[in-house]
DSSP file (Angstrom, degrees, kcal/mol; ACC not computed):
  #  RESIDUE AA STRUCTURE BP1 BP2  ACC     N-H-->O    O-->H-N    N-H-->O    O-->H-N    TCO  KAPPA ALPHA  PHI   PSI    X-CA   Y-CA   Z-CA
    1    1 A A              0   0    0      0, 0.0     2,-0.3     0, 0.0     4,-0.1   0.000 360.0 360.0 360.0   5.0  132.0  169.6   51.4
    2    2 A E        +     0   0    0      2,-0.1     2,-0.0     3,-0.0     0, 0.0  -0.789 360.0  18.3-107.7 154.1  130.9  167.5   48.4
    3    3 A G  S    S-     0   0    0     -2,-0.3     2,-0.9     1,-0.1     3,-0.1  -0.161  98.1 -53.0  85.0-179.2  127.7  165.8   47.8
    4    4 A D    >   -     0   0    0      1,-0.2     3,-2.1     2,-0.0     4,-0.3  -0.828  44.3-163.9-101.0 100.3  124.2  166.1   49.4
    5    5 A A  G >  S+     0   0    0     -2,-0.9     3,-1.8     1,-0.3    -1,-0.2   0.853  85.8  61.9 -51.7 -40.3  124.6  165.9   53.2
    6    6 A A  G 3  S+     0   0    0      1,-0.3    -1,-0.3    -3,-0.1     5,-0.0   0.701 104.8  47.6 -65.0 -18.8  121.0  165.2   53.7
    7    7 A S  G <  S+     0   0    0     -3,-2.1    -1,-0.3     2,-0.0    -2,-0.2   0.353  93.2  96.6-101.4   3.6  121.1  162.0   51.7
    8    8 A Q    <   -     0   0    0     -3,-1.8     3,-0.1    -4,-0.3    -5,-0.0  -0.808  59.6-156.1-101.4 127.0  124.2  160.7   53.4
    9    9 A P  S    S+     0   0    0      0, 0.0     2,-0.4     0, 0.0    -1,-0.1   0.829  91.4  35.0 -69.0 -26.9  124.0  158.1   56.3
   10   10 A I        +     0   0    0     12,-0.1     2,-0.5     2,-0.0     0, 0.0  -0.995  69.2 178.8-126.0 124.3  127.4  159.3   57.5
   11   11 A W        -     0   0    0     -2,-0.4     2,-0.5    -3,-0.1     9,-0.1  -0.952  12.9-157.2-129.1 113.4  128.5  162.9   57.2
   12   12 A L        +     0   0    0     -2,-0.5     2,-0.3     2,-0.0    -2,-0.0  -0.751  30.6 147.9 -91.6 130.1  131.9  163.8   58.5
   13   13 A T        -     0   0    0     -2,-0.5    -2,-0.0     2,-0.1     5,-0.0  -0.988  52.0-146.3-156.4 159.1  132.3  167.5   59.3
   14   14 A T  S    S+     0   0    0     -2,-0.3     2,-0.2     3,-0.0    -1,-0.1   0.314  77.2 101.1-104.5  -0.1  133.9  170.1   61.6
   15   15 A S  S    S-     0   0    0      2,-0.2    -2,-0.1     1,-0.1     0, 0.0  -0.538  71.1-141.8 -84.8 150.5  130.8  172.2   61.4
   16   16 A S  S    S+     0   0    0     -2,-0.2     2,-0.8     2,-0.1    -1,-0.1   0.540  80.0  99.0 -85.7  -5.6  128.1  172.4   64.1
   17   17 A H        -     0   0    0      1,-0.1     2,-1.1     2,-0.0    -2,-0.2  -0.737  65.1-157.8 -84.3 113.8  125.5  172.5   61.4
   18   18 A L    >   +     0   0    0     -2,-0.8     3,-0.9     1,-0.2    -2,-0.1  -0.756  16.4 175.5 -99.0  93.9  124.2  169.0   61.1
   19   19 A E  T 3   +     0   0    0     -2,-1.1    -1,-0.2     1,-0.2   -13,-0.0   0.629  69.9  56.7 -79.6 -18.2  122.8  168.7   57.6
   20   20 A N  T 3  S-     0   0    0     -9,-0.1    -1,-0.2   -13,-0.1    -2,-0.0   0.235 103.4-119.4-102.7  14.7  121.9  165.0   57.5
   21   21 A D    <   -     0   0    0     -3,-0.9    -2,-0.1     1,-0.1   -15,-0.0   0.938  43.8-164.3  51.7  58.7  119.6  165.0   60.6
   22   22 A P        -     0   0    0      0, 0.0    -1,-0.1     0, 0.0     3,-0.1  -0.223  28.4-162.0 -70.7 161.1  121.8  162.4   62.5
   23   23 A N  S    S+     0   0    0      1,-0.2    19,-3.0    18,-0.1    20,-1.7   0.406  79.2  56.9-112.6  -7.5  120.7  160.5   65.5
   24   24 A T  E     -a   43   0A   0     18,-0.2     2,-0.4    17,-0.2    20,-0.2  -0.994  64.6-166.7-130.0 128.8  124.3  159.5   66.5
   25   25 A L  E     -a   44   0A   0     18,-2.2    20,-3.0    -2,-0.4     2,-0.6  -0.960   3.2-162.9-118.2 132.2  127.1  162.0   67.2
   26   26 A M  E     -a   45   0A   0     -2,-0.4     2,-0.6    18,-0.2    20,-0.2  -0.959   6.0-158.2-115.1 117.4  130.7  161.0   67.5
   27   27 A L  E     -a   46   0A   0     18,-3.5    20,-3.5    -2,-0.6     2,-0.4  -0.858  16.4-164.3 -97.5 120.7  133.0  163.5   69.2
   28   28 A I  E >   -a   47   0A   0     -2,-0.6     3,-1.1    18,-0.2    20,-0.2  -0.887  55.3 -13.1-114.4 130.3  136.6  162.8   68.2
   29   29 A D  T 3  S-     0   0    0     18,-2.3    -1,-0.2    -2,-0.4    19,-0.2   0.893 133.3 -35.7  53.2  51.9  139.9  164.1   69.7
   30   30 A G  T 3  S+     0   0    0     17,-0.5    -1,-0.3     1,-0.2    18,-0.1   0.474  91.0 159.8  85.7   2.6  138.4  166.8   72.0
   31   31 A A    <   -     0   0    0     -3,-1.1     2,-0.3     1,-0.1    -1,-0.2  -0.232  27.0-145.8 -57.8 147.6  135.6  167.9   69.6
   32   32 A E        -     0   0    0     -4,-0.1     2,-0.3    -5,-0.0    -4,-0.1  -0.822  15.8-169.8-118.2 156.3  132.8  169.7   71.4
   33   33 A A        -     0   0    0     -2,-0.3     2,-0.1    -6,-0.1   -17,-0.0  -0.986  28.1-111.2-139.1 146.8  129.0  169.9   70.9
   34   34 A S     >  -     0   0    0     -2,-0.3     4,-2.8     1,-0.1     5,-0.2  -0.370  31.4-109.7 -73.0 159.0  126.5  172.2   72.6
   35   35 A D  H  > S+     0   0    0      1,-0.2     4,-2.6     2,-0.2     5,-0.1   0.884 121.7  54.3 -54.6 -39.3  124.0  170.9   75.0
   36   36 A T  H  > S+     0   0    0      2,-0.2     4,-1.1     1,-0.2    -1,-0.2   0.928 108.9  45.9 -59.5 -46.8  121.4  171.5   72.3
   37   37 A E  H  4 S+     0   0    0      1,-0.2     3,-0.5     2,-0.2     4,-0.4   0.917 114.0  49.2 -62.1 -42.3  123.2  169.4   69.8
   38   38 A L  H >< S+     0   0    0     -4,-2.8     3,-1.2     1,-0.2    -2,-0.2   0.885 106.7  56.0 -65.6 -39.6  123.8  166.7   72.3
   39   39 A A  H 3< S+     0   0    0     -4,-2.6    -1,-0.2     1,-0.3    -2,-0.2   0.767 101.4  58.5 -67.2 -23.8  120.0  166.7   73.4
   40   40 A E  T 3< S+     0   0    0     -4,-1.1    -1,-0.3    -3,-0.5     2,-0.2   0.599  93.3  88.6 -80.8  -9.1  119.0  166.0   69.8
   41   41 A M    <   -     0   0    0     -3,-1.2    31,-0.3    -4,-0.4   -17,-0.2  -0.596  61.6-155.8 -91.3 145.7  121.0  162.8   69.6
   42   42 A E  S    S+     0   0    0    -19,-3.0    30,-0.6     1,-0.3     2,-0.3   0.844  89.1  14.3 -78.6 -37.3  119.9  159.3   70.5
   43   43 A T  E     -ab  24  72A   0    -20,-1.7   -18,-2.2    28,-0.1     2,-0.4  -0.995  62.6-166.8-139.9 140.2  123.6  158.3   71.1
   44   44 A T  E     -ab  25  73A   0     28,-1.5    30,-1.7    -2,-0.3     2,-0.4  -0.998   8.8-167.2-126.8 129.1  126.8  160.2   71.6
   45   45 A A  E     -ab  26  74A   0    -20,-3.0   -18,-3.5    -2,-0.4     2,-0.5  -0.913   8.0-151.3-113.7 142.1  130.2  158.5   71.4
   46   46 A I  E     -a   27   0A   0     28,-1.0     2,-0.5    -2,-0.4    30,-0.4  -0.961   9.0-166.9-113.8 123.6  133.5  160.1   72.5
   47   47 A L  E     +a   28   0A   0    -20,-3.5   -18,-2.3    -2,-0.5   -17,-0.5  -0.946  23.7 147.0-111.9 129.2  136.7  159.0   70.8
   48   48 A F        -     0   0    0     -2,-0.5     2,-0.9   -20,-0.2    -2,-0.0  -0.972  55.3 -86.2-155.3 167.0  140.0  160.0   72.4
   49   49 A D    >   -     0   0    0     -2,-0.3     3,-1.9     1,-0.2     7,-0.3  -0.704  32.0-162.6 -83.7 106.5  143.6  159.0   73.0
   50   50 A G  T 3  S+     0   0    0     -2,-0.9    -1,-0.2     1,-0.3     6,-0.0   0.577  87.3  60.6 -68.3  -9.2  143.4  156.9   76.2
   51   51 A H  T 3  S+     0   0    0      1,-0.1    -1,-0.3     5,-0.0    -2,-0.1   0.409  88.4  82.0 -97.3   3.1  147.3  157.3   76.7
   52   52 A D    <>  -     0   0    0     -3,-1.9     4,-2.5     1,-0.1     3,-0.4  -0.910  67.1-158.8-108.4 106.6  146.9  161.1   76.9
   53   53 A P  H  > S+     0   0    0      0, 0.0     4,-2.1     0, 0.0     5,-0.2   0.841  93.3  52.4 -56.4 -36.1  145.9  162.1   80.5
   54   54 A A  H  > S+     0   0    0      2,-0.2     4,-2.1     1,-0.2     5,-0.1   0.881 110.5  48.5 -66.5 -37.9  144.5  165.5   79.4
   55   55 A A  H  > S+     0   0    0     -3,-0.4     4,-2.6     2,-0.2    -1,-0.2   0.886 110.7  51.5 -67.8 -38.1  142.4  163.7   76.7
   56   56 A V  H  X S+     0   0    0     -4,-2.5     4,-2.1    -7,-0.3    -2,-0.2   0.927 110.8  47.0 -63.5 -45.1  141.1  161.2   79.3
   57   57 A D  H  X S+     0   0    0     -4,-2.1     4,-2.0     2,-0.2    -2,-0.2   0.883 112.4  50.8 -63.7 -41.2  140.2  164.0   81.7
   58   58 A H  H  X S+     0   0    0     -4,-2.1     4,-2.4     2,-0.2    -2,-0.2   0.924 109.9  49.3 -61.7 -46.7  138.4  165.9   78.8
   59   59 A A  H  X S+     0   0    0     -4,-2.6     4,-3.0     1,-0.2    -2,-0.2   0.893 108.9  52.8 -63.8 -39.4  136.5  162.8   77.8
   60   60 A R  H  X S+     0   0    0     -4,-2.1     4,-2.3     1,-0.2    -1,-0.2   0.903 109.4  49.2 -64.1 -38.9  135.4  162.2   81.4
   61   61 A D  H  X S+     0   0    0     -4,-2.0     4,-2.0     2,-0.2    -2,-0.2   0.903 112.2  48.5 -63.4 -40.2  134.1  165.8   81.6
   62   62 A Q  H  X S+     0   0    0     -4,-2.4     4,-2.8     2,-0.2     5,-0.2   0.929 110.1  52.1 -66.6 -44.1  132.2  165.3   78.3
   63   63 A W  H  X S+     0   0    0     -4,-3.0     4,-2.7     1,-0.2     5,-0.3   0.935 110.4  47.6 -57.1 -46.6  130.7  162.0   79.5
   64   64 A R  H  X S+     0   0    0     -4,-2.3     4,-2.2     1,-0.2    -1,-0.2   0.905 113.6  48.3 -65.7 -38.8  129.5  163.7   82.7
   65   65 A R  H  X S+     0   0    0     -4,-2.0     4,-1.3     2,-0.2    -1,-0.2   0.915 113.1  47.3 -63.2 -43.9  128.0  166.6   80.7
   66   66 A I  H  <>S+     0   0    0     -4,-2.8     5,-2.0     1,-0.2     3,-0.4   0.938 116.1  42.6 -64.0 -48.9  126.3  164.2   78.2
   67   67 A T  H ><5S+     0   0    0     -4,-2.7     3,-1.6     1,-0.2    -1,-0.2   0.820 106.5  63.1 -72.6 -31.5  124.8  162.0   80.9
   68   68 A K  H 3<5S+     0   0    0     -4,-2.2    -1,-0.2     1,-0.3    -2,-0.2   0.843 102.1  50.7 -63.6 -32.2  123.8  165.0   83.0
   69   69 A I  T 3<5S-     0   0    0     -4,-1.3    -1,-0.3    -3,-0.4    -2,-0.2   0.362 125.1-105.8 -85.0   5.4  121.4  166.2   80.3
   70   70 A G  T < 5S+     0   0    0     -3,-1.6     2,-0.2     1,-0.3    -3,-0.2   0.654  72.9 140.2  84.5  17.4  120.0  162.7   80.1
   71   71 A Q      < -     0   0    0     -5,-2.0     2,-0.3    -6,-0.2    -1,-0.3  -0.612  56.2-108.0 -93.9 154.1  121.6  161.6   76.9
   72   72 A K  E     -b   43   0A   0    -30,-0.6   -28,-1.5   -31,-0.3     2,-0.4  -0.596  36.3-172.2 -78.4 135.7  123.0  158.1   76.2
   73   73 A A  E     -b   44   0A   0     -2,-0.3    16,-2.9   -30,-0.2     2,-0.4  -0.982   7.5-156.8-129.7 145.6  126.8  158.0   76.0
   74   74 A V  E     -bC  45  88A   0    -30,-1.7   -28,-1.0    -2,-0.4     2,-0.5  -0.983   1.9-156.4-125.9 133.5  128.9  155.0   74.9
   75   75 A Y  E     - C   0  87A   0     12,-3.2    11,-3.1    -2,-0.4    12,-1.8  -0.951  14.5-178.8-109.8 120.1  132.6  154.4   75.9
   76   76 A W  E     - C   0  85A   0     -2,-0.5     2,-0.3   -30,-0.4     9,-0.2  -0.906   5.2-167.6-117.2 147.3  134.7  152.2   73.6
   77   77 A A  E     - C   0  84A   0      7,-2.5     7,-2.9    -2,-0.3     2,-0.6  -0.975  23.9-120.3-132.2 147.9  138.3  151.2   74.1
   78   78 A Q  E     + C   0  83A   0     -2,-0.3     2,-0.4     5,-0.2     5,-0.2  -0.775  37.0 172.0 -88.5 123.9  140.8  149.5   71.7
   79   79 A E  E >   - C   0  82A   0      3,-3.2     3,-1.6    -2,-0.6    -2,-0.0  -0.983  65.9 -13.8-135.2 122.5  142.0  146.2   73.1
   80   80 A G  T 3  S-     0   0    0     -2,-0.4     3,-0.1     1,-0.3    -1,-0.1   0.816 128.2 -52.8  60.7  32.9  144.2  143.8   71.2
   81   81 A G  T 3  S+     0   0    0      1,-0.3     2,-0.3     0, 0.0    -1,-0.3   0.525 121.2  98.1  80.0   7.4  143.5  145.5   67.9
   82   82 A R  E <  S-C   79   0A   0     -3,-1.6    -3,-3.2    -5,-0.0     2,-0.5  -0.892  75.3-116.2-124.0 154.1  139.7  145.4   68.4
   83   83 A W  E     -C   78   0A   0     -2,-0.3     2,-0.4    -5,-0.2    -5,-0.2  -0.818  32.2-170.0 -91.8 128.4  137.1  147.9   69.6
   84   84 A V  E     -C   77   0A   0     -7,-2.9    -7,-2.5    -2,-0.5     2,-0.5  -0.975  24.8-125.0-121.3 126.5  135.4  146.8   72.9
   85   85 A K  E     +C   76   0A   0     -2,-0.4    -9,-0.3    -9,-0.2     3,-0.1  -0.605  32.9 174.1 -68.0 121.6  132.4  148.6   74.4
   86   86 A K  E     +     0   0A   0    -11,-3.1     2,-0.3    -2,-0.5   -10,-0.2   0.754  58.4   2.2-103.4 -33.1  133.5  149.4   78.0
   87   87 A A  E     -C   75   0A   0    -12,-1.8   -12,-3.2     0, 0.0    -1,-0.3  -0.993  51.9-172.0-156.0 152.7  130.6  151.5   79.3
   88   88 A E  E      C   74   0A   0     -2,-0.3   -14,-0.2   -14,-0.2   -16,-0.0  -0.984 360.0 360.0-147.3 135.6  127.2  152.8   78.3
   89   89 A S              0   0    0    -16,-2.9   -15,-0.1    -2,-0.3    -1,-0.0   0.509 360.0 360.0 -86.1 360.0  125.0  155.2   80.1
């Protein structure tokens, strides 16, 4: 809630109001975005707990929704302490 969002390259928020005109959206731990918000992005990434079956199912549903509207989605997994890109639409 501090600073000028419009001048920040990365703006962390729980609000759906995207003040810094981003081109990438990261949905973390079950966070949701509207189809309109998703359509405005060049890339959407979904971060979730891969050991939680409910989180995995939710992330799969989000992936399908994102790709259905023609947006790019990226799937990363943590392996051996590093992040590895596993899939990209």
